[in-house]
N, C-alpha and C positions, 0 to 999 in steps of 0.2 A: 845501913852500913855504907860508908863513903870510901871509894877507892880512887887512887890516883894512878894512872897508867902513863908511862913515859916510853916513847918509841924513838930511839936515836938512830937516824939514818946517816947516809954518807954526806948529805948536803943540808939536811933540815931535821929539826927535832919536833915531834908531835906529842901532845899530851891530851889526855881526856879525863874528866872527872865523872865517875859513875856514882849514883845514889840509888840504893836498893835495886841495882840491876839496870837502871836507866841512865843513858848518857845525858848529862845535864850541861856539859860545856866541853869544848875542845879548842885547842890553840896550837899555833905553829911558831917556832922560834928559829932564828938564824944562828944563835950561839948558846952554849951551855950557861954562860953567865946571865943572859937574858931570861932563860928558863928558870934558873935557880931563884932569881929575884921574884919571879911570879909565884913559883910553887911555895916559897917560904910564907907567903901570906894566906895560903889555903888551909882549910880544915879538912883532914882526911884521916882515916884509921889505918889503912894499909896502902902500900905502894908496890908496884912491880915495874922494873926497868928492863927494857930490851934494847940492846945496842949491837950494831954491826961493826963497831970499831973500838969501843972502850972495854977494858977488862973490869971485872968486878972490883978488884982492889983499887983501880984508878977512880971508879965512880964513888966508892966509899970515902975516898979522900976529898971528893968534891961536893957530894950531896950532904946537906946538914940534917938528914933524917934517915931512918932505917927503911930498907926496901928488900923485896925479893928480886934476885937477879935471874933473868930467864936464860937458861942454858939447855943443852941437849939432854941433860940428866933430870931436868925439872919435870915432875909428874904433871900430866895433862889429863883431861877427861877422855881422850881418845886412846885407842890402842895404835901404836905406831907400827904400821906394816911396811914402812919404806925399806928398801933393800940396803941402803947406805945411810942410816939415820944420822950419823955425825956430819954428813955433807948437806943435810936438809936445812935450807934457810928457815930461821925461826919465824920470820914474817910469813912465810908460806904456811907453816904449821898453825900460826895464830889465826890466819884467814880461814883455814879449814875448821878450826875449833869454833870460831865465831859464827860461821855459816851453819855448822852442825847444830849449834845451840839455838840459833834463830829459827832453824827449820824444825825445831821440836825433836831433835835427836833422831832424825830420819835421814835417808840417803840424800847427799847434797854434793853439789859441785860449786866450788868457789873459784871465781876468775878474778885475778888481781892484775889490773892494767897499769903497770909502772914502766920502767925502762925495758923490762921484758914482760910478756904476758904469761902468767902462770895459771895452770889449771890444777885444782886440788880436789881429789875425789875422796869422799868418805862413804863407806858402804852401809848396808842395813844393819850391820853388827857393830857399828861405831869404830870401824878400823880405817885408819888413814891409809889409802892405797897408793898415793902419788898422783901422777897425772901427766902433765906436759909443760914444756917451757918453749916459748917462741919469741921472736923479736917484737918489741913494742912499736908504737907508731913512729916515734922520733928515730928509733934505730933503723927502721925500714927506709925512711927518707934519707938519712945520712948514708946508708949503705948503697943506695942507688946512685947517689952523687959520687961517693968515694970510689966505687968499683967500676965506674964507666967513664968514658972519655967525654961524653957530650951531655949527659943528663945533669941539669942544674941543681943547686941546693934550693929547696923550696920551703915556704911557710905552710904548715899544715892547716892553718885556720884562714878562712872559715871552712868547715867540712863541705864537700861537694853535695849538691842537691840531687844529683842523678847518679846512676851506676854506669855511665859512659862519659868519656871526656872528648872534647873536640880540639884539644891542643896538647902539646907535650906536657905542659904544667898541669892541666886538668886531668890528663890521663894518669900522671903520676899520683895525683891526689886520690883519684878514684881507685887506683891500684892499691894504695895504702889503706884508705878508710873502708872501702867495700871489701878488700881482701881480709882485713881484720874481722869485719862483721860476718862474712861468709865462713871464716875459720871458726869463730865462736859458735855460729849456728851449727856447723858441722860437728864440732865436739859435743855440743849439747844433744844433738840428734843421736850420736853414737852412744853416749852414756845412757840416754833414755831407752835404748834398745835393751840394755841390761837391767836398768832400774827405772821402770816406767813412771814411778811416782817421784822421781828425783826433783828436788828444788835447786834453783841456780841463784847464786848471789854474786853480783859483779861489784868490784870495789877498785880503789886506786885512783891515781891522779887524772886519768883519762876516762873514768867510768861514766861520769855525767854526760859525756858526749854520746853515750849509747843508751840514754834513758828511754829511747823509743822501744828498746827491746824488753822493757819492764812489763811483761804480760805472761800469762800461762805459766805461773810458778817461777817466773824470772824476776828478781828484785835487784835494784841498784842501791847499794849501801856503801857510800864512800868511806866511812869509818869502820869497816868490817874488822880490820886488824885490831883496832882498839877494843871492839866487842870481844874478840878472841882473847886478847890479853887479860881482859877483866874476868873472863871465865876461868882462865888458867890461874889467876891470882886467887879467886874464890875457891878453886879446887885445892889450893895449898894452904889456905888459912882457916877454912870452915871446919 
C-alpha cells in the first residue's frame, strides 16, 4: 500500500510517500502550486492532508485527488487524554502517534524542535497525556535581543563547543544551546522516573543539531510527524 502524506505549515509544505509502512521519499515545497505539480505525477492509493491554515473545502477545490483531511474529530490509534483536545495542535498529536508506533506501542516521549519545543507523552496504556511547550532556539535568541537594551541579535550557528562562554556573544549561544539540551535532559529524566522503560524520539527542524543525544533509547527522527500522519491514515482506511 502506498500512502501520500501532506503537511501544510505556515511557511512550508512537506510531503512524504510511504510504501508498506516505510518512508521512501520526502519533499518540501514553498507553494501549493509547486506541490500539486509534483503530487500529480505520483502513484498512491490513499492520501492524508494536515494543514494549519487551509480548510477542508478550500483544499478540495485545489487538490485534484481525494484525501482524508486531518481534524480534531479524526480517529487516531491513541486515546486522547488531553484536557482541551480542540486546542491541541494536530502536528503535536501526529508526532506522539509516530513516536508511539516506532516505539512498538510502549510508553514514549516525542520532542518536536520547531519554533517552539513541544514535549508529548504517551503512557503505557496508549493514552496521550500532553506534556510541555517551551520556546525554541530562535525564539530564545530573539527574546534576549528584544527584551533587553544591550544584548545583540546573534546567529545561532555554529553551535558552541563548550558549556561556558568567554564573551557576551558566546555566553548567549551557550545559554541557548546548552539551556535547551539541559531542559530536554531534565524532562527525559523526570518522565523516566514514572516510566523507566520510556523511549524518546526527537524530531523537527533543529533536531539533527542534537543527534549526539541519540543513545540509551533516545532516537533522532526528523520526519516523525510524517510517520505519525501515515499511522493515522492507515487507522482510517484499513
